[in-house]
C-alpha positions as CSV (number, residue, x, y, z in Angstrom):
1,M,-22.4,-19.3,-1.5
2,L,-20.7,-16.0,-1.0
3,D,-19.9,-16.9,2.6
4,G,-18.3,-20.2,1.5
5,A,-16.1,-18.4,-1.1
6,L,-15.1,-15.9,1.5
7,I,-14.2,-18.6,4.1
8,L,-12.0,-20.3,1.5
9,W,-10.4,-16.9,0.7
10,F,-9.6,-16.2,4.3
11,V,-8.3,-19.7,4.9
12,L,-5.9,-19.2,1.9
13,T,-5.0,-15.8,3.3
14,G,-4.1,-17.4,6.6
15,L,-1.9,-20.0,4.9
16,S,-0.3,-17.3,2.8
17,L,0.6,-15.4,5.9
18,I,2.1,-18.4,7.6
19,Y,4.4,-19.0,4.6
20,L,5.2,-15.3,4.3
21,V,6.3,-15.0,7.9
22,Y,8.4,-18.2,7.6
23,D,10.2,-17.1,4.4
24,L,10.8,-13.5,5.7
25,T,12.3,-15.0,8.9
26,V,14.6,-17.6,7.4
27,N,15.2,-16.7,3.8
28,T,14.6,-13.2,2.5
29,P,16.8,-10.4,4.0
30,A,14.3,-7.5,3.8
31,L,14.1,-4.4,5.9
32,L,11.9,-4.6,9.0
33,L,9.7,-2.0,7.4
34,M,9.2,-4.1,4.3
35,K,8.5,-7.2,6.4
36,I,5.7,-5.4,8.2
37,G,4.5,-4.0,4.9
38,W,4.4,-7.4,3.2
39,F,2.6,-8.9,6.2
40,L,-0.1,-6.2,6.1
41,V,-0.4,-6.3,2.3
42,T,-0.7,-10.1,2.2
43,M,-3.3,-9.9,5.0
44,Y,-5.4,-7.6,2.9
45,L,-4.6,-9.1,-0.6
46,G,-4.6,-12.7,0.5
47,P,-3.0,-15.2,-2.0
48,F,-2.7,-12.4,-4.5
49,G,-0.4,-10.6,-2.1
50,L,1.7,-13.8,-1.6
51,F,2.0,-14.2,-5.3
52,I,3.3,-10.7,-5.8
53,Y,5.8,-11.3,-3.0
54,L,7.0,-14.5,-4.6
55,I,7.7,-12.9,-8.0
56,S,9.1,-9.6,-6.8
57,C,10.8,-10.0,-3.4
58,R,11.4,-13.5,-2.3
59,Q,15.1,-14.4,-2.4
60,P,15.4,-17.4,-4.9
61,F,18.9,-18.4,-3.8
62,P,21.1,-17.4,-0.9
63,D,22.8,-14.0,-1.3
64,T,20.8,-13.1,-4.4
65,H,18.2,-10.8,-3.0
66,E,19.9,-7.5,-3.8
67,Q,20.3,-8.5,-7.4
68,F,16.8,-10.1,-7.6
69,I,15.0,-6.9,-6.6
70,K,16.9,-4.5,-8.9
71,P,14.4,-4.3,-11.8
72,T,12.4,-1.1,-11.7
73,W,9.0,-2.8,-11.6
74,K,10.0,-4.7,-8.5
75,Q,11.1,-1.5,-6.9
76,A,7.7,-0.1,-7.8
77,V,6.1,-3.0,-6.1
78,G,8.1,-2.3,-3.0
79,S,7.1,1.4,-3.1
80,E,3.4,0.4,-3.4
81,V,3.7,-2.1,-0.5
82,H,4.6,0.5,2.0
83,C,2.0,2.8,0.6
84,L,-0.9,0.3,0.5
85,A,0.1,-1.2,3.9
86,G,-0.3,2.2,5.6
87,D,-3.2,3.6,3.6
88,A,-5.3,0.4,3.7
89,T,-4.7,0.0,7.5
90,G,-5.9,3.6,8.1
91,I,-8.9,3.1,5.9
92,I,-9.9,-0.2,7.6
93,V,-9.4,1.3,11.1
94,A,-11.6,4.3,10.1
95,A,-14.3,2.0,8.6
96,I,-14.4,-0.1,11.9
97,V,-14.8,3.0,14.0
98,I,-17.4,4.6,11.6
99,S,-19.5,1.4,11.7
100,F,-20.5,2.3,15.3
101,F,-22.0,5.6,14.1
102,P,-24.8,6.6,11.7
103,V,-22.6,8.1,9.0
104,G,-23.6,8.4,5.4
105,M,-21.5,6.8,2.7
106,G,-20.2,10.1,1.4
107,W,-18.9,11.2,4.8
108,E,-17.6,7.7,5.4
109,A,-15.5,7.8,2.2
110,L,-14.1,11.2,3.1
111,I,-13.2,10.1,6.6
112,E,-11.5,7.0,5.3
113,Y,-9.6,8.9,2.7
114,L,-8.2,11.3,5.4
115,A,-7.5,8.5,7.8
116,G,-5.8,6.4,5.2
117,F,-3.6,9.3,4.0
118,A,-2.8,10.3,7.6
119,F,-1.9,6.8,8.7
120,G,0.2,6.2,5.5
121,L,2.0,9.5,5.7
122,F,2.6,10.1,9.4
123,I,3.3,6.5,10.4
124,F,4.2,4.2,7.6
125,Q,6.1,6.7,5.5
126,A,7.6,9.4,7.7
127,L,7.9,7.6,11.0
128,F,9.5,4.4,9.6
129,M,11.7,6.4,7.1
130,R,13.1,9.0,9.5
131,K,16.3,7.0,10.0
132,M,16.9,6.8,6.2
133,V,16.7,10.6,5.7
134,G,17.9,11.8,9.1
135,S,14.8,13.2,10.8
136,Y,11.1,12.7,11.0
137,W,10.3,16.2,9.7
138,K,12.5,15.7,6.6
139,A,10.9,12.4,6.0
140,L,7.5,14.0,6.3
141,K,8.3,16.7,3.7
142,G,10.0,14.3,1.4
143,T,7.2,11.7,1.2
144,F,4.1,14.0,1.3
145,M,3.6,14.4,-2.4
146,S,4.3,10.9,-3.4
147,E,2.1,9.5,-0.7
148,W,-0.8,11.8,-1.8
149,L,-0.5,10.9,-5.4
150,S,-0.5,7.2,-4.6
151,M,-3.3,7.6,-2.1
152,N,-5.5,9.2,-4.7
153,L,-5.4,6.1,-7.0
154,I,-5.8,3.7,-4.1
155,M,-9.0,5.5,-3.1
156,A,-10.1,5.8,-6.7
157,A,-10.3,2.0,-6.7
158,M,-11.5,1.3,-3.1
159,I,-14.4,3.8,-3.1
160,P,-16.4,2.3,-6.0
161,T,-15.5,-1.3,-5.1
162,I,-16.8,-1.0,-1.5
163,T,-19.8,1.2,-2.4
164,I,-21.0,-1.1,-5.2
165,W,-20.4,-4.2,-3.0
166,R,-22.4,-2.6,-0.2
167,R,-25.3,-1.9,-2.6
168,L,-25.3,-5.5,-3.7
169,D,-24.9,-6.9,-0.1
170,P,-26.1,-4.4,2.6
171,S,-24.8,-6.8,5.3
172,S,-21.2,-5.7,4.4
173,D,-21.6,-2.6,6.4
174,R,-21.3,-4.7,9.6
175,T,-17.8,-5.5,10.8
176,T,-19.0,-8.8,12.1
177,S,-19.9,-10.0,8.6
178,L,-17.6,-11.9,6.3
179,S,-18.9,-9.7,3.6
180,F,-17.4,-6.6,5.2
181,W,-13.9,-8.0,5.2
182,G,-14.4,-9.5,1.7
183,S,-15.3,-6.1,0.3
184,F,-12.1,-4.6,1.7
185,A,-10.0,-7.6,0.4
186,L,-11.4,-7.1,-3.1
187,A,-11.0,-3.3,-2.9
188,S,-7.4,-3.7,-1.8
189,V,-6.5,-6.0,-4.7
190,I,-8.0,-3.6,-7.2
191,A,-6.3,-0.7,-5.5
192,F,-3.0,-2.4,-5.8
193,V,-3.4,-2.8,-9.5
194,V,-4.7,0.7,-10.1
195,A,-2.0,2.4,-8.1
196,F,0.9,0.5,-9.6
197,P,1.5,2.9,-12.6
198,I,1.9,6.0,-10.4
199,N,4.3,4.1,-8.1
200,Y,6.3,2.9,-11.1
201,W,6.6,6.5,-12.3
202,L,7.5,7.8,-8.8
203,V,10.3,5.1,-8.5
204,K,11.4,5.6,-12.1
205,T,11.9,9.3,-11.5
206,G,13.5,8.8,-8.1
207,Q,10.7,10.4,-6.1
208,K,10.2,7.2,-4.1
209,H,12.3,4.3,-3.1
210,G,11.4,0.7,-3.4
211,M,12.7,-2.5,-1.8
212,M,16.0,-2.9,-0.2
213,S,18.2,-5.8,0.8
214,V,19.8,-5.4,4.2
215,K,22.1,-7.4,6.5
216,P,20.9,-7.2,10.1
217,K,24.3,-5.9,11.5
218,M,24.5,-3.2,8.9
219,Q,21.0,-1.8,8.9
220,A,21.6,1.6,10.5
221,E,24.6,2.5,8.2
222,Q,22.9,1.1,5.1
223,L,19.7,3.0,5.8
224,M,21.6,6.4,5.9
225,S,23.7,5.7,2.9
226,M,20.7,4.5,0.9
227,G,18.8,7.6,1.9
228,E,21.6,9.9,0.7
229,H,22.0,7.9,-2.5
230,A,18.2,8.2,-3.2
231,E,18.4,12.0,-2.8
232,H,21.2,12.3,-5.3
233,A,19.5,9.9,-7.7
234,A,16.1,11.7,-7.8
235,T,15.2,13.3,-11.1
236,K,14.3,16.9,-11.0
237,I,10.6,17.1,-11.8
238,S,9.3,20.3,-13.2
239,A,6.4,22.1,-11.5
240,W,4.3,21.6,-14.7
241,T,4.9,17.9,-14.8
242,L,4.1,17.5,-11.1
243,T,0.9,19.6,-11.6
244,W,-0.1,17.6,-14.6
245,V,0.4,14.2,-12.8
246,T,-1.4,15.5,-9.7
247,C,-4.4,16.6,-11.8
248,V,-4.5,13.2,-13.5
249,T,-4.7,11.4,-10.1
250,L,-7.4,13.8,-9.0
251,V,-9.4,13.2,-12.1
252,I,-9.1,9.4,-11.7
253,L,-10.1,9.8,-8.0
254,A,-13.2,11.9,-9.0
255,A,-14.1,9.3,-11.7
256,G,-13.9,6.5,-9.0
257,V,-16.2,8.5,-6.7
258,V,-18.7,9.2,-9.5
259,F,-18.7,5.6,-10.6
260,G,-19.1,4.4,-7.0
261,F,-21.9,6.7,-6.0
262,F,-23.8,7.6,-9.1
263,V,-23.5,4.7,-11.6
């Protein structure tokens, strides 16, 4: 029965990806980075990912995309898309590699955490955003903290989801099983929900950017001007506030680990 439900889910995921690619190609003027992000997120979240895309990013009428994506919650969705796309990709790649070795669940969770953070920060944040802020190193420094805070909540959701699923269905530790991919799909959906509040706060205070609307011939100039505007718009966060928020994310991460391994 579980396999049947998972087959249906993956069929719907495939159809969702087909529609997404079509719409991003002919209708919605999103940045290339966001197009890649939406593809990966929809691949992981399936129909739920497509639903989020439809209500937050898809251009409803010609030349309305910039206005459509202005609300803060939609910008927060965009922020989470490039975070989850990178983090989840790193986590899944690490899980596939780990599956070939006799590694305990605790070490597996740690390796996946580090891989997800590294992939999200060094590739999906800094590498793809270097043009916006002027250099790779500047992008790396500018996105480190926000990426880490978001990653903590993503893993706070993914660790218990995957570990509990694996206890209920031991076959999910094999990459050749549908259950393996099903566990990561469910974990990604829950992670998206859990990590949304921190991404909303990061966007609200100007610590992260969200979605953008770009015309192809103007991309390079727009990227630089948007990056400069984002720097000026960022709210100065006190060390106390940042420390408090960081501690909250770490406590939630610890709670997720305890719930996953000990409950």
